[in-house]
C-alpha positions in Angstrom: 1.9 14.7 14.7 0.1 17.0 17.0 -3.3 15.7 18.1 -5.2 18.8 16.8 -3.9 18.2 13.2 -5.0 14.5 13.1 -8.6 15.2 12.2 -7.5 17.5 9.4 -5.0 15.1 7.9 -7.5 12.2 8.3 -10.1 14.3 6.5 -7.8 15.0 3.6 -6.7 11.3 3.3 -10.3 10.2 3.3 -11.2 12.6 0.5 -8.2 11.4 -1.6 -9.3 7.8 -0.9 -12.9 8.4 -1.8 -12.0 10.4 -5.0 -9.2 8.3 -6.4 -8.5 5.0 -4.7 -12.0 3.6 -3.8 -13.5 3.8 -7.3 -10.6 1.9 -8.8 -10.4 -0.9 -6.3 -13.2 -2.9 -7.9 -11.6 -2.8 -11.3 -8.2 -3.7 -9.9 -9.5 -6.8 -8.1 -11.5 -7.8 -11.1 -8.3 -7.6 -13.1 -6.4 -9.8 -10.6 -9.3 -12.3 -10.7 -9.0 -12.5 -14.5 -5.2 -12.8 -14.3 -5.6 -15.8 -12.0 -8.2 -17.3 -14.3 -6.0 -16.9 -17.3 -2.9 -18.3 -15.7 -1.5 -21.5 -17.3 -2.7 -23.6 -14.3 -6.2 -22.0 -14.4 -5.9 -20.1 -11.2 -3.5 -21.9 -8.9 -0.8 -19.2 -9.1 -0.4 -15.9 -11.0 2.4 -17.2 -13.3 1.2 -20.8 -13.5 3.6 -22.1 -10.9 4.6 -20.7 -7.5 6.8 -17.6 -8.0 7.8 -14.4 -6.3 4.7 -12.7 -7.6 2.6 -15.0 -5.5 4.6 -14.2 -2.4 4.2 -10.5 -3.1 0.5 -10.7 -3.8 -0.5 -12.6 -0.7 -0.1 -9.6 1.6 -2.4 -7.1 -0.1 -4.9 -9.9 -0.8 -5.0 -10.9 2.9 -5.8 -7.3 3.9 -8.2 -6.6 1.1 -11.5 -8.2 2.2 -12.1 -5.6 4.9 -11.2 -2.7 2.7 -12.5 -3.5 -0.8 -16.2 -3.1 -1.5 -17.9 -6.1 -3.0 -14.9 -8.4 -2.5 -16.2 -11.8 -1.5 -15.8 -15.5 -2.2 -18.8 -15.3 -4.5 -17.5 -12.3 -6.6 -13.8 -13.3 -6.6 -13.5 -17.0 -6.1 -10.1 -17.4 -7.6 -8.5 -14.8 -5.4 -10.0 -16.3 -2.2 -8.9 -19.8 -3.3 -5.4 -18.4 -3.9 -5.2 -16.9 -0.4 -6.4 -20.2 1.1 -3.9 -22.2 -0.9 -1.1 -19.9 0.2 -2.2 -20.2 3.9 -2.0 -24.0 3.6 1.7 -23.9 2.5 4.0 -25.2 5.2 6.4 -22.2 4.6 3.6 -19.8 5.2 2.7 -21.5 8.5 6.3 -21.4 9.6 6.5 -17.7 8.8 3.4 -17.0 10.8 4.9 -18.9 13.8 8.0 -16.7 13.6 5.9 -13.5 13.5 3.8 -14.6 16.5 7.0 -15.6 18.4 8.5 -12.2 17.7 5.5 -9.9 18.0 3.0 -11.9 20.1 0.2 -11.9 17.4 -0.5 -12.0 13.8 -3.5 -10.5 12.0 -3.2 -10.5 8.2 -6.2 -8.3 7.8 -4.4 -5.2 9.1 
């Protein structure tokens, strides 16, 4: 994209984010928190036991704290505990090792 168009497209994207996405983030994460709380195991995994849903949810939940207003361990304890639980899994650690080997670094908050 030509450099002189970047400020225009960034401005449009920011307006869309502020108008449509940002107001809904709090309700989406409140919903996810309640889904974990109502899972059969009381918040260990989304479906009660480890499933594909958990592997899909770890990526947006890792990136969320820097982007979602009012998302903290105090407001969403189940979500933060879930992320920590997934980070402790041996398979997750091995996957991170492969990513670091291939790319040189790994920052899940991006």
